C-alpha positions in Angstrom: 63.3 113.6 60.5 60.9 115.3 57.8 58.0 117.3 58.6 55.7 120.5 58.9 56.0 123.2 60.6 53.0 124.6 62.5 52.2 128.2 61.2 49.9 131.0 61.8 46.6 131.9 59.5 47.5 135.4 59.6 47.7 137.1 56.4 51.1 138.5 57.4 54.2 136.9 58.5 57.9 138.0 59.6 60.1 138.5 56.2 63.6 137.4 56.3 65.7 139.7 57.3 69.0 138.7 55.2 66.3 138.6 52.6 64.7 141.9 52.5 68.1 143.8 52.7 69.6 141.7 49.9 66.6 142.6 47.5 66.0 146.3 49.6 62.2 145.4 49.7 60.3 148.5 51.5 57.4 148.1 53.7 55.1 148.7 50.9 56.5 146.5 48.8 56.4 143.7 51.0 52.5 144.2 52.3 51.9 144.3 48.5 53.7 141.1 47.9 52.1 139.3 50.8 48.6 140.7 49.9 48.8 139.2 46.2 50.2 135.8 47.3 53.5 136.7 45.5 55.1 136.3 48.7 53.9 132.8 50.6 55.2 131.9 54.2 57.0 128.3 54.1 56.7 125.2 56.2 58.7 122.4 55.6 62.0 121.0 57.1 64.2 118.3 57.5 66.7 117.6 60.0 69.5 115.4 60.8 73.2 114.8 61.6 72.9 117.5 63.7 72.0 120.2 60.7 68.7 121.4 60.3 66.7 122.7 56.9 63.7 125.4 57.2 62.2 126.8 53.8 60.7 129.8 55.4 59.2 132.0 52.5 59.5 132.2 48.8 58.6 134.8 46.5 57.0 133.4 43.0 55.3 133.5 39.7 54.9 131.1 37.3 58.4 131.3 35.7 60.9 131.6 38.7 60.6 131.5 42.3 63.2 132.7 44.9 63.0 130.3 48.0 64.7 131.2 51.5 66.1 128.3 53.4 66.9 128.8 57.1 69.8 126.1 57.8 71.0 125.6 61.6 74.2 123.7 62.8 74.1 122.0 66.3 76.3 121.2 68.9 76.9 117.8 67.2 77.6 119.8 64.2 78.0 123.9 64.4 77.9 125.8 61.2 80.8 127.8 59.9 80.9 130.6 57.4 83.4 129.0 55.4 81.2 125.9 55.0 79.1 124.9 52.0 77.9 122.2 50.2 79.4 119.8 48.0 76.1 119.8 45.7 72.9 121.4 45.4 70.4 119.4 43.0 66.6 120.4 42.0 64.3 118.6 40.3 60.4 119.5 39.7 58.2 116.4 39.1 61.5 114.6 39.0 62.5 116.3 36.1 65.4 118.6 35.5 63.9 121.7 34.0 64.6 124.2 36.4 67.9 126.4 36.2 69.1 127.4 39.8 71.5 130.0 41.2 71.7 129.6 44.8 74.2 130.5 48.2 74.9 131.5 51.4 73.3 135.8 51.8 76.0 135.9 55.0 78.7 135.3 52.3 78.2 139.0 50.7 78.7 140.6 54.1 82.4 141.8 54.8 81.8 142.1 58.2 82.3 138.5 58.7 85.1 136.0 59.8 85.9 132.6 58.1 85.7 131.0 61.5 82.5 132.6 62.7 80.3 130.1 64.2 76.7 131.0 63.0 74.6 129.7 66.3 71.4 132.0 64.7 71.2 129.7 61.3 72.8 130.7 58.0 70.7 131.8 55.5 70.5 129.9 52.4 68.4 131.3 48.7 67.8 129.3 45.8 66.5 131.3 42.6 64.6 129.1 40.1 63.8 129.3 36.9 61.8 127.3 34.7 63.3 126.5 30.9 60.8 125.0 29.7 57.1 126.3 28.6 54.5 125.6 31.9 55.1 126.6 35.7 56.3 125.7 38.6 53.6 126.8 40.7 52.1 123.6 42.4 54.4 121.2 41.2 56.7 119.0 43.9 59.8 120.5 43.9 63.1 118.2 45.1 65.5 119.9 46.8 69.0 117.7 47.4 71.8 118.9 49.5 75.0 116.6 49.6 78.1 116.8 52.2 79.1 119.4 53.9 82.7 121.1 52.5 85.4 123.5 53.7 85.1 126.0 50.3 87.7 128.1 51.9 90.0 125.6 51.9 89.2 123.8 48.7 89.7 127.0 47.1 92.8 127.9 48.6 94.3 124.5 47.9 92.3 123.7 44.8 91.7 120.1 45.7 88.7 118.2 46.9 89.5 117.6 49.9 87.1 114.9 52.1 84.0 116.7 53.2 83.5 117.8 56.8 80.1 116.0 57.2 79.2 113.8 54.5 75.3 113.3 54.5 72.2 113.9 52.3 69.3 116.0 53.2 66.2 116.3 51.2 63.8 119.1 51.1 60.3 118.8 49.4 58.5 122.0 48.4 55.2 123.3 46.8 54.7 126.6 45.9 51.5 128.1 46.6 52.4 131.4 45.5 50.3 133.4 42.9 51.2 134.5 39.7 50.5 137.9 39.3 52.3 139.3 35.9 51.1 141.0 33.5 51.8 140.7 29.6 52.3 143.9 27.3 52.8 144.2 23.5 55.3 146.7 22.5 56.2 146.2 19.0 59.3 148.7 18.8 62.9 148.5 17.9 65.4 148.8 20.1 67.6 152.1 18.4 70.6 151.4 16.6 70.0 147.8 16.5 68.2 145.1 14.5 66.1 143.7 17.8 62.9 144.2 17.7 60.7 143.9 21.5 57.3 142.4 20.3 56.2 142.0 23.8 57.0 141.5 27.7 55.6 139.7 30.4 56.5 141.2 33.8 55.8 140.1 37.3 57.6 141.8 40.6 60.0 138.9 40.1 60.5 137.7 36.8 60.5 138.7 33.0 60.0 137.4 29.6 61.0 139.3 26.2 60.0 138.2 22.9 62.0 139.3 20.3 62.3 139.8 16.4 66.0 138.7 16.1 67.8 137.0 13.4 70.3 134.7 14.3 74.0 136.1 13.7 77.2 135.1 14.1 80.1 136.6 15.2 83.9 135.7 14.4 86.3 135.4 17.2 89.8 134.3 17.7 91.7 132.7 20.8 94.8 131.2 21.1 95.0 127.4 21.4 96.5 124.8 23.4 99.7 125.0 21.0 99.9 128.1 21.3 98.4 128.9 17.6 95.8 131.8 16.9 92.3 130.1 16.5 89.4 130.9 15.0 85.8 130.2 16.2 82.0 131.4 15.7 79.1 132.2 18.2 75.7 133.2 18.3 74.9 137.0 19.2 72.3 137.5 21.8 69.8 140.2 21.2 70.7 143.3 23.7 70.0 142.9 27.5 67.3 144.1 29.4 69.4 146.2 32.1 67.0 148.1 34.0 63.6 150.3 34.1 62.2 153.5 34.2 58.6 153.9 36.4 55.9 156.3 35.9 57.4 158.9 38.1 60.6 158.7 36.5 62.5 156.5 38.7 65.1 154.6 37.1 66.1 151.4 38.3 69.3 149.9 36.6 71.4 146.7 37.0 68.7 145.0 38.5 68.3 141.5 35.9 69.6 138.7 35.8 69.7 136.9 32.5 68.7 133.2 32.6 68.2 131.7 29.7 67.4 132.3 25.9 66.6 130.2 22.7 65.1 131.0 19.7 61.4 130.1 19.1 61.1 129.4 15.4 63.1 127.1 12.7 63.9 130.2 10.7 65.9 131.5 13.6 64.4 134.9 13.8 62.6 134.8 17.1 64.1 134.8 20.1 62.5 134.6 23.7 64.6 135.4 26.7 64.0 134.9 30.5 65.7 136.6 33.3 65.1 137.5 37.2 64.9 140.9 39.0 67.4 141.3 41.9 64.9 143.8 43.7 61.3 143.3 43.0 59.7 146.0 41.1 55.6 147.4 40.3 55.8 146.3 37.0 52.3 148.1 36.6 54.0 151.3 36.9 57.1 150.7 34.2 56.7 153.0 31.4 60.3 152.3 30.0 62.6 149.3 29.3 66.4 150.0 29.3 68.5 147.6 27.1 72.0 147.2 27.1 73.1 147.6 23.3 77.0 146.7 22.3 78.9 149.2 19.7 80.1 148.0 16.6 83.2 146.8 17.5 81.3 144.5 20.5 82.9 146.6 23.1 81.3 148.3 26.3 77.6 149.3 25.8 75.0 152.2 25.4 71.5 152.4 27.5 68.7 152.9 25.0 65.3 152.9 26.3 61.9 151.4 24.8 58.7 152.5 25.6 56.3 150.4 27.3 53.0 151.4 25.8 50.0 149.9 27.4 46.3 149.8 26.0 
């Protein structure tokens, strides 16, 4: 059964509580994201074999989206803490152009037990990032969940066991959020490195950075299968954005997740990186960017600030 839930026409809706806790959402930020349509209520669902999937909320821009799905069991098939899916697949307009991180938010809370039954449903989060130039807004995104498994037992035994419930659930969603981000020209060197930040695009949800960065290779050593030392080369990425400083002096560190990066020219001198924020930010009040910069031997890192100059 696939259908649409009836929703109120009101501007505001009740945010998922687990989601608000995960992203440290203040009432002020919730109101701002609602009024800008960066956050939207969702109303798609599918249900069969005693399991119901409800897409209830999204926070998104052109580049990235965080989708909240409530999953309910039943007397026919109760959901337990140790359960998960064999596979979760996402396609946009039938193509594999999105990267995805996904999981149950309840799994991060230590007060739960492996055999707890979730009568009130479980909160599943998907973080989707567009890996090609384009927008993920207004396009059909198909989510496919395959087989419910005992992930606890499979990890314990290191064995792929028969599923607890063999089935496939498909959920089609269209994100009608509005992109409210902005692009800033930086043209600043990251002190102590050869990297230059040319520009950054930020929204409450995600960031895209364009670097001036000439490809560099590093030689590493490893122990091969025959026990002998082997050498290999790998490309070095430019310094990663790890936090921001707001106009009022508030420092927000460890709030970024790097999703993907690639060179944008044939000379390998221009690099673009995309990522998401692990808590929603007031991007228009960002005055400095904080980057991780490795030392000479590639161990540890120091934090280097780069000013955001708005014009």
